[in-house]
N, C-alpha and C positions, 0 to 999 in steps of 0.2 A: 561480784562481791560487793556487799554494801559497806560503805564507809562507816567507821566507828564514830560515834558522836560523843564528843567530850562536853562536859558541863558548860553551860553558858552559851548564849547566842552571840552572834556578831553584833558589835555595838552599832547603834544607829547614829548617823551623822547627817548634817544638812546636805541636801541633795545638790550635787554639782553636775549639771548637764553638759555633755560634750557636744561636739559637732556644731557649735554655734547656737544651739537652742537654749532659750532662757525660760525660767519659770515666772509666772505671773506673781506680782507682789501681793496679790489678794489671796487669802486662804482658799484652798480648794474645797468645794462642798462635799458633804456626805451624800451619797446617791444610792439608788437601787440599780443593780446590773443584772441583765438577763442575756441569754444566748443559747446556742446549740453547738454541739460538737459532732462533726461529720468526717467521713473520709472522702476520697475521690474528688471529682470536679463538679461543675454546675449541673451536668447532665446525668452522670452516673455516680451514685454515692449511697452509703448506708449511714444511718444515725449510729452514734457510738454511745451505748448505755453504760451506766455504772462507772463512768470515768470521774476522776476528781479534778476540778478546776481550781487552781491555786492562784492567789494574788500575792506576788513577791514584791515587797516594797523596793523601789529603786534605791532608796537611801542605804539599804543593806548591801546592795551590789556596789554602790559607790564606796562604802566603808571597806568592803573586801578589796576593792581595787587599789586602795591606799596601802595595803600590806604587801610585802614582797612575795611573789608567787612561789609556792613550794613545788619543786620538781621532784616528786617522790610518790610512791604508792600510798594510797589512803590520805593524800593531802587534804586539808580542810578548806583550801581557797583556790583550787585550780579549775573548778567548774562553777562559774558564777551563779547559776540558777540551782543546780542540783545540790551544791554544797550549802547554799543558804537555806534551801528547803530541808535538808537533812538536819541542820542545826536549829530550825525554827518550826518544826511541824506542828507543835502544840500551840503556836502563837499566830501563825498566818491564817488569814481568812480563806475559807474553802467552800466549795459547793459541789454537790454530786449530780451527775446527769441522770435523768429518768429513762424509761424505756424508749422515749422518742429522742434521746440525746439532748434534752433541754436541761438547762440549769438556771438557778436564780439566786442572787445575793440580795436579800431584802434591804440591807444597809451596808454600804462600803464606806469606810472612813475616808475622808478627803485626803487625797495624795496622788502619787504617781506609782504605777505598778507594771510589772511584767506579768502577763497572763500565761500560765503554764499548766498544761494538761498532763495528768498522770493516769494512763489507761488502767482498766481493771485487771487486764491480763496481757500476755505477750503477743496477742493478735496485732496490737498497735504499739508504736514507739512513743515515748514521752516527748513533750515539747509543744508542738502545734505551731501553725503559721502566725500566731499572734504573740509568740514568746520572745521575739527579737527586739521589738520596738516598744519602748515605754509608753503607756497610755495614762493620761490624767483621768480623774474621776469624771471630769466634764466630758471627755471623749468616750469614756466607758458608758456613759449614760445617754449618749446621742441616739443610739439605735441598738437593737439586739446584736450581740456579737455572733459572728459565724466563724467558728474555729475549725480549720482543716488539720487533721492529724495524719501522720504517715503510717502506712502498713509496715509489717515486719516480715523477715524471711521465715517462711513456714518450716517447721521441722521436716527434714527429708528432701527439701528442695535441692535440685542439682543445676549445674550450669548448662546452658543450651547454646551459648555463643552469640555474638553480636549480630550475626546475619539474621538469626531468628527474631531478634528484637526489632531490627530495622524493617523487617517485613511488615510489621504493624505500625511502627513509628518511623515511617519513611522521612518525616520532616526533620528527623535527627541524623540523617545520613551524613551531614557535614561533619559529624564527629570523626569521620575517617580522615579529615584534614588536620586534626590536632596532633601535636607531638606525642601525646600519650598513645596514639595509635601508630606512630612512625618510629618509635624508639628503637626497635630491633627489626632489621630488614634482611631477608635473604638476598645476597648479592645477585643482581640480574633478574630476580624473580619477586618483585613486590606483589603482595596479595591484593585481592579486590577490595579489601578493607583498608587500603592505604592509598591516600591521595596526596601527592607531593606538590601540588600546584601552588601552594602558598610559600614554598621554600625552594626557589630555583637553584640555589647554591648548596643544596642539601649534601650532595656527594662530591663536593669540591676536593676533599681529601682523598676519597676513594678513586676519583678519576686520576689523580697523580700516581696512586699505587698501580692502577691498571695499566698506566702508560709505562711503568717500569721505574722503580725507585730503589736505591741502595742506601742503607743506613749503617753508619759506624757507631757502635756503642762503646763509649770510652769514659775515663775518669770516674771509675766506680767509687761510690761513697756509701758505705754501709750504714751510716747514720741517718740517711734520708729515708723518706717513706716509699711511695710506689715508684718514684723517679730516681733511683739510685745511680743511674747512668746519665751522662750527657749523650745526646743523640744529634748526629749531623749527617747531611747528605753529601758531604765531602770528607775525605780523610783528614783528621786533625793534624796539627803540626807535630804533636807528640804521638807518633805512630805506636810507640810502646805502650801507651795508655789504653789502646783499643783491646777490648776483650773478645768481641766477635762482631760480625757483620750480618745483616739480614737484607736479602735482595728480594723485593717483591716483583712478581712477573705474572703476565697473563699466559696461562698454559694453552696448549693446542685446542683443548676442548672449551676454551673461553673462561675457565674458572681462574680465580685468583689464588696464588700460592706465594710462599716465600721460602727462601733457602737460607738456612743459618750456617755460617762457616766460622770456625774457631780461628781467631787471629793469633792466639798465643801458642796453639798446638796444632800444626798442620796435619799431624797424624790422626787427629780426631775427625772421624768421618762427618761430612756435612749432613744436615737433616733438612727435609722438605716437609712443609706443613700446608694443608689447605686452609684458606681463609674463607669462611662460609657466610658470615653475616656482618653487617655494620651495626654499631651500637651508638646511637645518637647521630647528630649531623644537622639538625634543624637550627640550633643556636650554639655558638661558641666552640663546640668540640665534637669530634667523632673518634670512636675507637673501633677496633676490628676484632671479631671473635674468630679465634683459630681453633681448628679441630685437632685434638691430640687424643687418639684412641676414641673412647666413648664420650669424652668430655670436650667442652668449649672453654676457652680462656681468652680474656681480653688482652690485647697486645698493641702497643703504639697508639699515641694520641695525636690527632691533627687539631691544631688550634686555629680556628677560622680567622681570628684577629691577631695571630702571632706575628712577630717581627724578629727576624734573625739578627738584626742589629742590636737587640737588647742583650745585655749580659746575663740577666736572670733566666736560667734554663726553663723555668715554668712559663715564660712569656714568649718563647720562640714559636715558630710555626709548627714544629714537630717536638713532641715531648715523650720521653720514655714512659711506658706504662708496664711495669713489672717484667722488664727484660731479665731481672735477676731470677725469674722462674725458669728461664730458658738457658741460663748459663750459671754454673757453679763457680763462684769466685775463689773458693777454697781449693778446689781441685783443678781449676782452669780447664774444665771440660764442659761441652754442651750438655744440656739436660732437658728432660721433659718436665713440665710444671707438675706440682704435687696435686694429686687427685682432690684433696680436701679444699683446694683453692678454685675449684671449677666454678664457672659462671652460674651454673644451675643451683649450686649450694650457696654461693656468696652474694649473688646479685638479683637473680631472676624473680624473686617473690614480689618485688615492687613493680614488676613489668607484666607478668603473665596474668591473664584472666582466669581465676580459679586455680591458683597455684597449689601444687602438691610436690612432695619430694620423697624419693625412695632411694635408699642405699642398696646397691646390688651386692651380690656375693663376691664380685671382683673388687669391691671397695669403691666403685664409682657412684656418683650421685646423679640421679636422673630426675629432672623436674617434669612435672605434668601440668597440663592446663586444659581448659575447656575445648572440646571438639567443635569445630566450625568448618563448614564446607568451603568457606573462603579464608580459612586460617593461613598463617604464614608457612608452616611446615609440619609434617608429621613427626612429632618428637617421641612418641611412645610406641611406634611401630604397629599400630592397629589399622593402618591403611586410611586413617582419617586425619585431615590437617588439624593442627592445634592453633589456638589463638594465643600467641606468645607475647602479645602486647596487651595493655589494658583494654577492657571492653566495657560495654554498658553495665554488665553485672558487677564490675569492680565497685561501682558506686551505688548500684540499685539492688544488689544481692542476686543470688542464683534465681533464675527465672522459670524453672520448669513448672512449678505449681501455678504461677501467675499466667503462664502461657496456656495452660489447660483449663483455667478457671472460667466460670460464667462471668459475663461482663460486669455484673454488679459486685462480684467477689474479687475482681482484679485489683482494686486499690488496696485492699487489706493484705495482699499477698506479694507486695513489692515495696521496697523502700523508696520514699520520695524525699530526698535530702532537703528540699526547700520547705518541707513541713516539719523538720526537726528543729529543736533548739540549736542555736548557733554553735554551742560548744560541742554538740554531737556531730553536726554537719561538718565542722572544720576538722574533726578527728578523722574523717574519711581521708582527707588530704594529708593530715598531720602524721598519720602512721608512717608515711614514706618521706614527707618533707620535714623530717626531724632525724635524729641519729640515735635511736635506742638500739640496744642489742637484745636479740630474742633468744629462743631456746637453743639455737645453734651456736650461741656465743659469738655471733658476728652481727653485721648491721642489718640482717634480715629480721624484721619484727614478726616472728612466727611463734606459735604456741608449741606445746609438747607434741602435738600431732603434725608439726611443720605446716600448719595452715595459717593464712592471714585472717585478721579479724573481719567479721561481716559488717557492712555499713550499718550505721545506727548504734554501734557499740559505744558505751560511755568511755570517757578518758580513763576513769579509774579501773574499769574492767580491763581495758586495753593494757594499762600499766601492770596490773596484777597477773594477767593471764598470758600476755604476749611479750613481755620484756623481762630480761634479767638485769639490764641497766636501763634506767628510765629515759635517758637522752644522751646528748653529746658528752664526750670526755673533756678533760681540762684543755687538751691541746687543740680542740675544735673551736675554742673561743679565743678572742684576743685577750690581752693582759687584764682588761677590765672585768673579765669573767661574765660579761653581759652580752656583748655583740658577737655574733657567730663569725667564724673565720672559714670553716669548712663549708662546702656547698651543700645543697638540698637541706638546709636547716631553716627554711622560711617559717615553718610552724614553731620551731624552737624559739625563734625571736618573737613571733606574732603573739603568743600567749602572754608575753611580758608587756605587751603594749596596752594603752588605755582603750583601744578598740575592742579588746577581748573582754574587759571588765569595766563597765561604766554604767551610768544611770540613764542613758538616753537610747542608744541603739547598740545591741550586741552584734558585732559584725562577724560574718562568716566569709570564708575564702571566695565563695560564689557571689558575694556582693560586688566585688571588683573584677573577678575573673569569670569569663563565660566558659563554663566547663564543657559545653557542647560544641564550641568552636564557631559560633555564628559571628562573633566580633571580628572586626577587620584590623584591630590593633595588635601590636606585638604582645606576646605572652598571654594571648587570649583576654586582654584587658577590654572591659566594656566601653571605656572611654580612653582617649589618648593621654597617656601619662605625661606627655610633654606639654600638656596644656593645664592651666590652673583649674579649669572646669572639672577635671577629673577628681579634684579634692573639694573645691568650694561649693559643689552641689549639696554637700552635707555641712561643710565648715563655712557657713554663710557669714560668720563674723570676720573672715579673712578675705573678703572680696576685694578690699583695698590693699593690694599687695605692697604698695609703697609704704603705707602706714604700718602694715604688719612688719615689714623689714626694719623700719625705723624703731618701732616699739620693742621688738624682740632682740635685735642684734645691732642697733645703731648703724645699720647698713644703708649706704646711699647708692647702691648699684641700680642701674636702670632696670625696673621690674620686667621690662620686655625681654631682657637677656637671660632671665632665669625663670624657673617655675618652682612649684612647691617641692617637687621631687629632687631638685638640686640640693636641698638642704635636709629634707625629711626622709628621703629614701636613699640613704647612703649605701653605696655598693661595697660592703665590707667583706663579702664572700667572693672566692675565686673558684671558677670551674674550668674556664678556658684560659686564654692568655690575659684576660682583663682588657681594659680599654685604653691602655697605654700609660704614658708618663703624666705625673702630676707636676707640682711645682718643684723647683730646684733649691736645695738647702745651701747653707753657707759653704759646705765642703764640696759643692758641685755635684753631689749625689741627688738623685731625684726620688720623689715620692711616687706611688703608683695609684692607678684607679682600677678597681676590680670590676667584676661583671654580674654579680648576683646581689640583689638588694636586701639589706636588712629590713625586716618587717616589724621593727620596734617603732619606727616612725619618729624617733627622737632626733635631735641634732647633736651628735657627739662633738664636744668642745675641744679646743686645742690643748687644754690642760689634762686631757684624758691620759691615764697611765699607759695606754697603748700607743700614745703619740709623743707626749712630752718627754724629751730626753732620749728618745728611741731613734736609732739610725734610720734615715729615710726609707731605705729599701726594706726595712723590717717593720715599719710603722703601720698601724691600722689606717686605711684610707678614710678620711673625713672631709666634709665640705671645705674646710679651711685649706687643705693641702691639694685640692683639685685644681687643675689648670685654669678653670674659669675665674679663679680668684687672683690671677697674676697682677691685676692693676692695683689691688688694695690689701692683699694678704701677705704678711711678712713672715715666711716660714723660717727665715734665717735665725729667728729668735727661739725656735722650738728646740 
């Protein structure tokens, strides 16, 4: 859906370059610019005819970045290049490629520009590999530009599975070591597409369950979310508060099961459920998928960094996860979870490669995914394993046409995210690292056909066709309405950051994260986030950390004891137990440190509405309340 264009273009303003880059004080010259638009690589490519090459002034993107981003369908400022182009098509300089893919601008007005390619048809996707970094007219004139554009998913293309991709792209086999490939695992039967070598403690929680663990579910609180019960591995002092127990055990055939027993009504017969899969485990938490009839349901959460000495139930080693589905607090009877809450319907879309969903005559929801001879499990009963985790095609699109194409046609039949504009490349990650609601009215961002978006889709098309609510709800943010509180909202925060809309370099997720898993640092970071070099390779004006701290915060801490992330990558979101206690307030209560980083990259201040005057245990974690500030931060005044 094309965005509606209202009258008037975005106002131009003086260009402010981020990342430490500065403009020359001399006016930039008017120049001639030439180049060529191609697909593919240096060896195999086609020229792209009839494409329009646009020059988008950086000043317009800077001006847009100064406006609060609109989180809604048909917003006018949430796609820095596409929105500026939509508002200024009659004004921006453009050139058309000829039959050889060549283009020429006889005279380009002196300035700084993002070079953006708009293909003539759907064979290719817009953007191009020169669309992310601003170029001055001096740079544009140095040599003819060679712009590489991404192919698109052809109509009728189907999923073929990651094993088929790796046959030709063996150099990407390390993708099997990423958490995107390890998210869901059949207990005791990892697939050949799953390599756990980077995560030796992956199944720390599972091992405890296999060894035999009994949980008491007590203190039911209907006002809470998914953890309405307190959970403990010992009987609580108030035995009357226990609703039921769940005893995990390894059966004679080696499978994991648990037995649910009603603590309030001994006449209610015990129920035994098979536990078939793990859900997570690489970082912070692991849940367990329980088979109930035709459906799977997540139950019980193991927090890798949990500590049972903490009073906060969410920060202990074990946490309830929807025990309320297995016990009816109104009737005091054991129950089976509701079909409509099955994992296939509520969660699987952001994990399965080529997700589909079918509602059966019996009212069950059955998820489908691509067949792969090395897949995790046969989910649809056709005798072929399915790839129930993310695969190559999740980010590159269904590969059947690409796999069968002639070599010279291959580039145009597959999506290459690094050749997309940053706003489209980040949308591939953003569809799941945000919290929209889709056609099913839950957190699965699926369209009316219960399908996920194809890679290369614009943000606006995604919001219009795949969401009924564009992003997180009010309770998923802290009180400031800006910083995310709920987990997997990195993209929710990121698009509010200056890295997304600026006049120097439009950043995509893959600029910092190695999506294929070759990086050796945590969270697939390309550089060590614990070192300043991970930031000042771009932010060259902050190389002197001591001066930066003094200028920005009047802080005299030894720069060797902190890094950029200590202040700018605040862990506002919680997925597991968090990283423990922060500083202690006047009443003896402590602040907390969470475990998922805000991607706004600002420094939340101590007068933030989510902190100032808020009880420590309920306050947003900020750098000022972290334990590292014990020597100089006085939280007793908050």
